[in-house]
N, C-alpha and C positions, 0 to 999 in steps of 0.2 A: 109099758115102762114109764116110770115117773121121770120126767125130764127136768133136771136142774140146769140153771144157766149161770155162767161165770162172766162177770163184767170185768173186762181188762182195758187198760188204757191204750189209746191210740199212740203208736210209737212215732219215731222220726221227728220228734219236736212238735207234732201237731196237737191240737186240743183233744181232750178226751171225749168219748161218746157220751151221750146223755145217759142218765141212770137207767139200768135195765128195768123194763116194765114187765108186767105179768105175761104179756104176749111175746116179748122179745122184739117187738116191732121197732122200738127206738134204737136198740143195738144194731139190728139188721140195717136200718136206714142209715145209721152212722157209717157203716162200711161202704154202702152205696155212695153216700155223699163224698167220702174221701176219694174213692176210686174214680168218680165221675166229676170231680171238682175241676174248675177252670185251670188250676195249677198243674193238673195231671195231663192237660193238653191232648186228651184223646188216647193216651196209652198206646201209641203206635209201636209195633214191634221194632226193636232196635233203637228206640228213643231213650233219652235219659229218664223220662217220666215212667216208662215201663220198668226200668231198673228200680225206680223208687217204689213202684207197686210191688215188684218182686221182693224187695227188702221188707216191706210192710207185711206181706203174706208169710215170709219166712219167720218174722218175729212173732206173729200170731201162733204159728205152729210150735215154735220154741217155748213160748210161755205156757202153752197147753201140755208141754212135755211129750209131744208126739215124737216119734223116732225119725231121724233124718233118713231120706230115701237112698242116699248115695254116700257110703262111708260115714263121715261126720258132717255131711252137707245136706241141707234141705233142697239144694238146687240139682237139677239135671241140666247140664249145659249143652247147647247145640248152636251151630252157626246158621245164620240166615243172610241172604243177600238183601240189603235194605232197598227202599224205594229209590228210584232213579233221581239224580240231581243234574241239572244242566252245568256243564263246564264252561270255560271262557272261550273255547275255540270252535264255536259253531259258525260256519260260513257257507254261503252259497254265492257263486258267481256264474256268469254265463258269457259265452262269446257268440255273437250273432254277426256273421260276416266278418268285417274287420273291426267290429266294435266290441269291447269287453266291459261288462258292468257287474258290480257287486251289489247285492241287495241286502237290506238291513235286517239283522237278526231281531226277532220278536216284533218287529213292525211289519215286515214283509213275509217272513217265514218263521216257523218254529218246529223243532223236532218233536215227535211224539214220544212219550215215555217208554213205549214198547220197542222203540228203535234200537238197533245195535249201534255201537260207536264205530266210526271208521271214516275212510275217505274213498269216494268213488267219483268217476267222471266219465262222460261219454255221450252217446246219442240218446235221444228221447223218443219214446213211442207213446202216442195217445191211445189209451185202451178203455175208452168209455167209462163205465162204472167199475171196471176191474172185476167183473163177475163172470164166473162160469157156473151155469145152473142147468145141468142136463134135464132135470125134471120139468123145466120150463122151456126147453129147447132154445136156450139163450147162452151165448158165449162171446164175451167181449174180446177174447184172445184168439178167436177164429180168424185165420187168414193173415196174421201178423207174427213176425218172429221177434221175440223180446229177449232172447238169450243174451245175457251180458249187457242188456240195455237198461236204461232208467225208464220206468213207466210212469206216465202222468194219468191219473184217474180222478173221476168225480166221486163225490160223497153220496151216500145213500144208494138208491136203486131206481131203475126206470119206473115211470108212471106212478110216482109215489103218492099222488093224491087222486088216483083214478080207481074207484071202487070196482071197476070191471077188469082191472089189471090182473094178469096171471100171478104177479108178485104179491097180490093182495094189497091194494092201495090204502086200506084203512090202517094197517100196521106194517112195520118193517119186518122182513124175513131175516133169517140168519145171514143171508148173503150181504146184507148192508153193514154188518159188523166190521169194524176196522181190522180185527185180528183175522177174519175170514179173507179180507182183501190182501192182507200181508201173506197169508199162507198160499193163496192162489197165485200171487205174483212170484213167490219163491218156486212153486212147483212148475211154473212156466219158464223158469230160468232167469228171471229179472234180477238185477243186482241192487236196485233201489226203487223206492216208491215215493212219488210226490202226489199228495192228496190236495184237491181243490174243492171248495164248497160248490155244490151243484147250484144251478141257476135258481131253482125254486127257493133254496135256502138263503141266497144273498140278493134276491131281487127286491124283496120288501124290507130288508134290514141290512145293516152294514155287514160287510164280508169279514166277519170276526175270525181271528185265529183262536184255536182251542187253548185253554189254560193248561200249561204243562203239568202232567201228573194225573189228568182226568180220564185218560183213555184206557178202557178195559182191555185186558189181554195178558199175554205172558210177560214175565219180567224182561225177556229179551226175545223178540220175534225172529232174530237171525237175519235181518235185512235192514238196511238204512231206510228210515221212513220219516218223512217230514210233511208238514202242511204249508201250502203256499197260497198267497192271495191270488184271486182270480185275475186281477189286473196284470200281473206279471205273466201268468200262463197265457193270457190272450195275446200278449206281445209275442210270445214264442209261436203261437199258432198262426199269427197274422202272416208270417213269412211263407206259410204253406197255403195261404188263402182261406183259412178256416177261423172259426171262433167257437168258444165254449157253448154259448147259448144256442146257436144254430145246430151244433152237433147234438146237444142234449134233446132239443125239441124234435130232431129227426129220429133219434132213438125212441123217444116216447111215442112217436106217431105209429111206428110199425114194428118196434122191438127188433130191429135189425142193427147189428153192430156198425159203428162208424169209426172203427179203429184204423190208425195209419201211423207211419213213421214220419216224424217231423223232419224238416229240412236238415240236410247234413251240415248246413251252415251254422246250425245251432249245436253248441257243445256246452254241457252243464257240468259244473264242478261243485261237489258237495263234501263238506266236512261236518260230521256229527260228533260232538263231544258230550257224552253222557257218562256220569260217574256213578258207579254202584259200589258201595262198601260192604264188606263182610263183617258182621258183628256177632258177638256171642250173646245169646239170650238164654233164659232159664225157664224150664218147667219148675214149679215149686210144689213140693210134696211133703206130707208128714204121715207117718204110719202109726196106727193104733193096733198093737198086736192082739190077736185072739188066743184061744187055748190051743189051736191047731195052726198048721201052716197055710190053711186056706184063707182067702180074704176076698173082699169086694173092693171095687174102685168107685169113689164118688168124685166126679170131676166137673170142671167148668173152665172156659177160657177167660183169661183176664185181660187180654189185649183188645184193642179196638182200632179205629181208623186214623187216629191222630188228627190231622187237619183235613181229612177227607180223601184226597187223591182219587185213584181210579175207581174205588168202590163206593164213593159217595153217591147218594141218590138225590143230592142237591148240588148239581154241577156248578151253579152260579155262586155257591158258597164254599167252594174248594179254597182252602187257605184259612178257613174258620175252624175253631175247635169243634170236633165231633165228640161229645163227652161220653157217649156209650153207656148211659145209665142202665137201661134195660139190656142192652147188648154190649158187654155182658157183665157189668158190675153186679147186676141182680143175681146172676147165677153164682158168681164168685163169692158174694156176700152169703149166699146160701150154703156154700161149702164151708165157710168159716163158722156160720151159726151151727151147722150140724156137727162140725168138729168140736165145738164147745160142749154141746149136749152130750155127745158120746164119750168125750174124754172124761166126763164126770159121772158116767154110768157104770154099773157093774160090768165086769169083763164078759165078752161074748165068746162063743165057740170059734167064730171066724173073725179075722182081723178086718180093719178098714184102712184103705189107703186113700187119703184125701189129696187130690191133685188139682193144681191150677196150671192151665196150659197157656203158653205163649204161641204166637204165630198162627192162630186159627184163621184170622181174616185173610192171611196170605195163602191159605190153602191147607189148613189142618196140620201145619208143620210141627207144632209141639206134640200133639197126640200121636202123630205118625212117628215122630222120633222116639217117644216113649214106647209105643207098641213094638217098634223094631229093636229097641235097646232097653228092655224092661229091667228095672232094679229089683223086682221080685218076679219069680217064675210065673209066666202067664198060664201055665197048666194048673196053677193053684188058684187062679182068679175065677171065682164063681160067677160074677156078674159085674157089669160096668153100668153105673148110673150117671147120666149126663144131664146137666141143667144149663140151658141156654135160653135166656130171655124168659124169666119167670116172674117179672115184676109188674106186669100190666094185665092182671086177670080181670076179665070183664064178665059180668053176669054169672060169676062163680063157675065159669067154664074153663077147663084145662085140656091140654092135649098131651097124650102119653103115647109115644111111639115105641116100637120094638117089642110090643107085648107078645108077639108070636115067636120071638127069637129064643125064649126060654120056656121049657115045658111047664113050669109052675107059675108063670107070671100072671096069666089072665085072671084067675080067681083072687090072687094076692092083691093086684092093683085095684080090681073091682071092689073088693071088701074095704080097702083103705080109702078109696074115693067116696064110697057111700058113708063111711064113718064120719068124714069131715064135710059131708054134704056138697061135694063137688060134682058138677056134671062133667064127667070125664069122656072125652072123645078118644077112644082107644084105637090104635092102629097096630096091626100085626107087624108091619114093616116100620122102618124109621127113616128110610131114604138115604141112599148112598150120597155122600158129599155134603149133606146139609149141616153137619156139625161134628164135633170130635168123637162121638160114638162110632162113626164110620171106621175109624182106625182100628177099633176093637172088634167090630163086626167082621172085618176082613181076617181077623185072627181067630174067628169062630168062638167068640166070647159072647154070651147072652147080654143084651143091652136093654136099658130103658132110658127113654129120652123124654124129659119133662120140659114143657114149653107152654107159655101163656098166650101165644098168638102174635102175628104180625100187626103192625099199626102204621099210621102215616108218618111217624117220626123215625122209622127204621132207617139207619145209615144216614141220618141227617143231624145237623147241629141242634135240633130241637129235642133230641133224646136226652132229656135232663132229669136230674134226681127228683125234682118236685112232682113229677108225674108218676113216680113209683107208688104202688099201692102196697105199703109195707105190711099192714095187718093180714091181707089176703096172701101175700107171699109167704109170711111166716106160717099161716094155716097150711099152705101147700107143703112147707118144710116138715110140718108135723105128719102129714100124709107120707112124705118120702121117708121119714124116720121110722114109721110103722113098717114100710116095705123093707127098710134096712134091718129092722129088728128080726124080721122073719128070715131074711137072707143070711144074717150073721148068726142065727140061732141054730136050733137042732133040726130045722126043716131039711128035707132032702135037697141035694144040690141040683139046680135046674140044668137040664141038658140043652145044648145048643141046637136050634132048629134053623136051617137055612130057608128063609122065607122068600118066595119069588116076589120081586118088586112089581107092583101093578103098572100096567102100561099107562103112560101119561096121554092126555088128549092130544092127538096129532103128533105124539112123540116129542112134544116140546120140552126137552130136558137140556139144561144149559151146559156149556163147555166147562164152566167152573165145577160142576158136579161130576164131570168126567163122562157125560153121556152126550149123545148126538142131538143137536137141536133140529127139530123138524124132520125133513126128508132123510132117509138113510136106513140101512139094514142093521141087523144085530151082529155083533162081534163076540161079546161075552166076557170082556175083561172089566175088572174094577181097578181103576188106576190108583197108584200111590200119589197123592196130590202134591207132595213135595217136588219142586222142580229140581231136576238134575242137569248137569252141563249139556247132555245130549241124549234125547230119547224120552220114552215114557216107561216108567217101571210099573209093573202090574202088582197091585197089592193082593189081588185074588183073581181067580178064574171061575166063573159060574159053571157048576157041573152040567154036562150035557149040552153046553153052548158050542158054537162053531170053534171058538178058541180052544176049548177043552178037547174037542174031538181032533183038533190039529196037533195036540200034544203040548200046547203052551202051558206054562206053570206060573204060579205066584212067584214073584222075584225076577222073572224075565224082564229085560229092558228092550222095548220095541224101538228099533232104529230105522227100519225101512218098511214101507207099505206100498205094495204094487209098484215097485221101482222108484218110489218117491221117498226122499230122506225125511225122517220124522225127528224134529228137534225138541218138540214140546207137546203138551196135551192138545193145544189148539190146532197144531198141524195134523195130529191124528184125527181129531174131530172133523176137520175139514176134508181130509182124504177119505174117511169112511162115508161121509155124507154124499160124496160124489159117486158112490157105488149103489147097487141095488141088490135085493135078495136074489140069490141064485148065482151071483158072481163068485168066481174063485180067485182069490188074490194070494200072491206070494209075499210072505212077510219075512223079515229078518229080525232076530232077537239076540241079545247078548245073554248068555247063561254061564255063570262062573268064568267069565272072561273069554268064552268061546262064542263065535257067531254060529247060530243055528237057523236054518231055513225051514219054513213050514208053509203048506198050502192050506188056506182057510176058506171053507165054503160058507159064504154069508147067507143068513136066513132072514125071514121076516121077523121083525121085533114083536114080541107078544107081551 
């Protein structure tokens, strides 16, 4: 197909793109520059800057005369809970004997962003590192009752620099994660968690409190959780004749818990004031009709991290603009460029829905919303093409996932990659949870995922527009357009194939992807990554899996696992990891408003 390109002005009072070149690289880079500019402040979901980006995308689709996706609007609105902000009423005080003392907010303590808001007070129990690890025969909660108590725990894990440690002293295990410690405390009945830097962390440097917003985990862990300076914690332990350093060194020596209830003379009072706003954000879409009601989706997410917060991989730079040029201004610019090309081409048999998703960085929220509330019938969707980070192609090598999910994909992608001299690393699967295509895989729609690879600037302020390789990105778009030509033409519709995801080394799949990190058996559910007020909704259930055999279905909401309440995906991850293959667990799910119980026989993950 002969591709013509339309040069249109950048809207919203900004300067125009450079004149269109023969390759389209200038126009493509102009979109990336706009989306990743300093003024866009990282396009955090719920921010005014993301709203500006949405207006920009809407105007591009309007000028191209694409049809609105929802009545007369190019927006599909949905609500998100924005990142946590500290309120004015964060307080910690304690009574020790007849003496009461308040400690200073942000100097002596700070809530963590995954904390729930509220007020608690009462006795304190020291629980080592706050870890229960049956695979290592280690349990800090052994022999102590923490029900309705405040637990005081150390950061990280035992023997953290000991290469002979069962915890693997060279790297941290999943048990060291803050969200794991929160889930474990809840499951033992604690009502609040106080975290203190472990001795190794603060012996050679200052005992720094974490910057608020940088802790990975759920939006709300369901328990009050704060960090305290070790100096104050040692004052509390002193009444019981203990100190943090000695306790930690004793644990490190023999991996035996040193947990105990602190003196009843100590009473701690905690008020956590964290504010979370609900805001309306938008998926932005434009439809190019075909001759039939069938269509394909070409999508990319246009949000990023804003000023970093919990998903930044440069924690010391949280508060700095994370521009997200490659992730994912590059993919969004690709959607716009393809929309220009195809809007000027002859009509195809099948239509094309161009979609830009919000909320991807918070858990595929926009694509999940669209897949669950589509503006066009999903049974008419022939394929979904997702572009996420396509701007940093190295050595002409690209990655294409999902090739096995459609019966016609493999020869189609291979032919197109050879035509444009790309070395294509083709994968039959595309990875649940890795990007927005996941939301469509769960709906049994064949997907292709185009990706140029990770790099050292990923999720950092250094992911800037000047590092984008626009000519190679546009060459990749030519390849994608060839694939689109075939899928929108007279070629047979690809049939969906459910491809078994390969086992990861040591099963190391993270909680953000909905899978269990490290030790743990197979359950068989694919989560809907959008957080709901309580529980985990299943987007899909793998055929033949333990969950499927137990009668669980897509759409079920898991609320209880083996007698433990499940509030979020991290709780589920933690509870499952504590089990082993062969265990039978009783689960409770909500289905159409009714509670259903099922027994699930867990198996080895394959």
